[in-house]
N, C-alpha and C positions, 0 to 999 in steps of 0.2 A: 432413799436409794435402795435400802434393803427390801422394802416391800415391792419394788419394781422388779426385782430379780426373782428367779425361780427358786426361792429358799425352801429347803425341806424342813418342815417342823414336826416330822414324825419321830417319836422317841421309841426305839425298839424295846422289847421286854428286858433285854440284858443290859440296858443302859444304866450305868451307875454314876450319878453326879459326883460322888466323892472320888471315884476312880478315874473317870473320863473327863470330868470338868465341863465339857461342851460337846456338842454334836460334831464340831469340826475335828476335835481330837478323836472322837469315836470313829469318824469316817476317814481319819488320817488325811484331811484336806486343809488347805489354808483358807482364811476368810476372804482373801483377794482372788481366789479361784485361779484362772489361767494367768492372771497378771503376775502371779508369784511363782511361775514355773521355773524361773532362773534365780530364785531368791537365794539359793545355796551358793551361787557365784557372786552374790552381792549386787544383782541386777534386778531392778523392778521396772516392769513395763507400765508406762504412764502415757497419758494423752498430752502430747507436746505441740505447742503452737509456734510457728516460725516467727522469730522476733524481728526480722528485717527481710528485705528483698535480696535474693541470692540468684546465682546462675549455677546450675548443676554441671559438674565437670564431666559427667558421663554422657548425657544427651544434649548438653549445651542449651537447655531450655530454661526459661525464666520461672522462678518460683516466688510467688508474691508473699508479702508479709501477712500472717494470719492463717496460712494453710496449716492444717492439723495432721499430725502423724502419730502412729503408735511407736514411741521411742523407748529405748532401753536406757534407764537412768542408773548411773553408777558413780559412786564417790571415788575421786582420784587423788584427793589431797586436801590441804587446808591453807587458807590465807589468814595467818594468825589463828584466830579461833573460829573463822568462818569456813565451812566446808566448801570444797570446789567439786561440782558435779559435771559429768560428761553425759551427753545424750547422743545416742546412735540410732539412726532411722534410715529406712530405705526410700529412695525416690519413687514417687508414684508413676513416673514416666519411663523409667529404665531400671536396670538392676544395680545401679550404683548406690552405695551407702554414704550417708552424710553424717559427720560428727561435729558437734558443737560443744563448747565448754563455757562455764560461767567464769567471769573475771571480776571478783569482788573489789579489786583495786580501782577499777574504772566504772564499776556498776554497769557492766555491759556483758555481751556474749562475744566469744571469738570463735571463728571457724577453724577446726583442727584439720579436717581433711574432707575431700569429696565435693567441695563447692567453692564458689568465689562470691564475696559480698559486693553488692551494689553500693558504691561509696556515696552516701548521702549525709555524712557527718559534717559539722561546721564548728567553728570556734564560738562559744557563747558570747565572747566579748565583741564579736562582729555585730550581733543583734542586741547589744546593750543589756545583756544578761549578766547576772553575777555568777562567775565560774565557781565551781566547788573547790574548796581548798585542797591542795596536794597533801600527800602523807607527811612531807617534811614540814609544811605549814601547820598541820595539825599537831605535830610533835612539838614545834616551837611555841604554839599557842598554849599547849598544856604545861610546858616547862619553863618558858622564859616570860617573866612578868613584864619586862620592858617592851618586848615584841608584842605582847598581848595589848599593852596600852597604846602603842603606836598603831596597831591594827584597828583598835577601837576608834582612835581619832580619824583615821582614814575612812572608816565606815560612816562616821557622823558627817564628814565632809561630803561624801557621796550622797548621803540622805538629803542634805541641804540643797545640793545641786539638782537632785531629782524630784524635790517636793513640788515645784510647779507642774511638772509632767504628770505626777501622780494625782495632783488636784484636778487637772484637765480630764484625766481618765475617769476619775471618780464622778465628775460632773457629767461626762458622757454616759456613764452607767446609770446615773440617776435620771437622765433624760429618757432613758428607755424603760423606765419602770411603769409608765402609763401605757399598758399594752393596748387597751381599748382605743385610746386616742390615736396612737400610732397606727393601729390597724385601720381605723376609719379614714385617717388621712392618706394612707397608702392605697386603700381601695378607691378613694376619690380620685387620686392621681391616675390609677389604672383605668378608671372609667373615662376620664378626659382623654388619655392617650388612645384608648380604643375607639372613642368617637372620632378623634382626628384621623386615625388610620382608616376608619370606614369611609370618611368623607374623601380622603385622598384616593382610595380605591375606586369609589364611584366616579370621581372626576377623571381618573386615568381610563376607566372603562368607557366613559362617554367620549373622551378624546380618541381612543382607539376605534370606536364605532364610527366617529365622524371622519377620521382619516383613513379608515379601512386597513388598520394595522392589526397584525396577529402576534406581535411581539410584546413582552412585558415592558412597562415603562418604569424606570427608576425614579426615586424621589428627587425633587429639586434641591440642590445644594447651593451654598453661598458662592462657591467657585463658578457654578453654572450662571448665576445671576451676573457675576462680574464679567465673565466672558461675553454674555449676551449684550451687556451695556456697551462693550467695545465695538460691536458689529453694527453696521449701518445697512439695514434691510428696507426694501420698498416693495409693498404689495403690488401685484399686477393690476392694471386698470380694468375696470368693469366694462361691460358692453356699452352702457350708456355714456360712460366717460369717453370711450373711444369714438363714439358717434359725435359727441359734442366737439372733441378736438378736430375731427375731420371736417365738420361743418364750418368751424372757425377758420380752418386753413383754406377752405374753398372760398369763403366770403372775403378773405383778405388777399387772394391771389389776383394778379392783374389780368384783365380780359385779353390783352394782346401781348404777344411775346416781344422780347427786345428786338428792334430793327424793323418791325412791321408797321407801315403807315396806318394811322387810324382813319377809318371811314365814317362819314356822318350821313345821316338820313336826309333825303331831299325835303324841300318845303312842303310837298303834297303827300309826304309819307310813302313815296314810291320807292324806286330803287336807290341804292346807296351810291352817292357821287363823291368823288374826291374834291377837296376844296380847290377853288379856282385861284390861279396865281396870275401875275402880270403877263400880258400878251408878249409872245416872243416870235422870232422868225419862223416861217413855216418850214416843215421838214422837206428837203428836196427829194424828188423822185429819182432813183438811181438810173432808170432807163433814159429819162430826159437829160440828165447830166451827162451821160455817155454820148448821146446824140449831138448835144451842143458842143461837146469837146471835139467830135469829129468834124463838124461844120467849120469850127474855127480853124482847124488844121488844114482843110482843103480849100478854104476860101469861098464860102457861100453855100455849101451843101452839095448833095448829089454824090455821084461816084467819082472817084479820082480819075484823071484823064488816062485813057488807055486801059482802064480796068472796068469790069462789069461785075457787080456783086448782086446776086439775087436777094430778094427780101428775106431777111432773117438768116441768110447763109453766109459762109465765110467769103472774104474777098478773093477774087480770082484775077489773074493777069491775062491780057489779050495776047494772041499769038503774034509774033513779030516775023 
């Protein structure tokens, strides 16, 4: 660190080691240079790293854990024989100053002013960890032999209950010692998954090209298979199948409709004739039937007496 800085190694002619002791005393400067500019007030400027996540009270911005500041370090008291230090720094986003202080009782830092802590603490007992003893327990362990004996018995009971868990953890750690074998097995698994993904992408691309789709296709899931099994789908018939069904329908269709008499072909293959039935009475001529009715009414035919009817005309009466 000293060689990295611009250290002056020039000894002037009036420098006396017995009188001055060092070049710093000769130049009336401190070895820490500008970091010790407030050393007369008990303040030393150090490089401080934020121990946890906080929100600045000035600009309301978040400051993450690990952000570094030039902080003024000052001793403000003691916890028994442990000194308590306070750190004061300026926010890099605004003009607000943040003050933090050590807490030796809980082995933590506390915010004095200028910020608000993001609460991320938890009880060690919730995660099956051994909580540190409180100051009262430390005092009783140091002064009370019976309490120390009871505490030891409880610790041994906890150890017996947690021994199987510790053994499993130890076995798991031993299984990871073969780095080469684990790496080879993991790389083999990655290659198989990559090959499977490539085949699925090629199949999806072929399906999109065949169906003319421009949307990405998702991977098939077990739920999709179950829903597809519940559906009953029938593919449309092809052109050949439709023609076959049409021919079959025509071949099975009757030649004559219902109520139409069937005609048979003649013996010489000529015109079609209807089948002959038994001979019946001839159909009467309506004109002859009317003429006969008139003859029977007038007694022998001819015009009625006293009337003269022209041929085909209506009857007319003679003048009287």
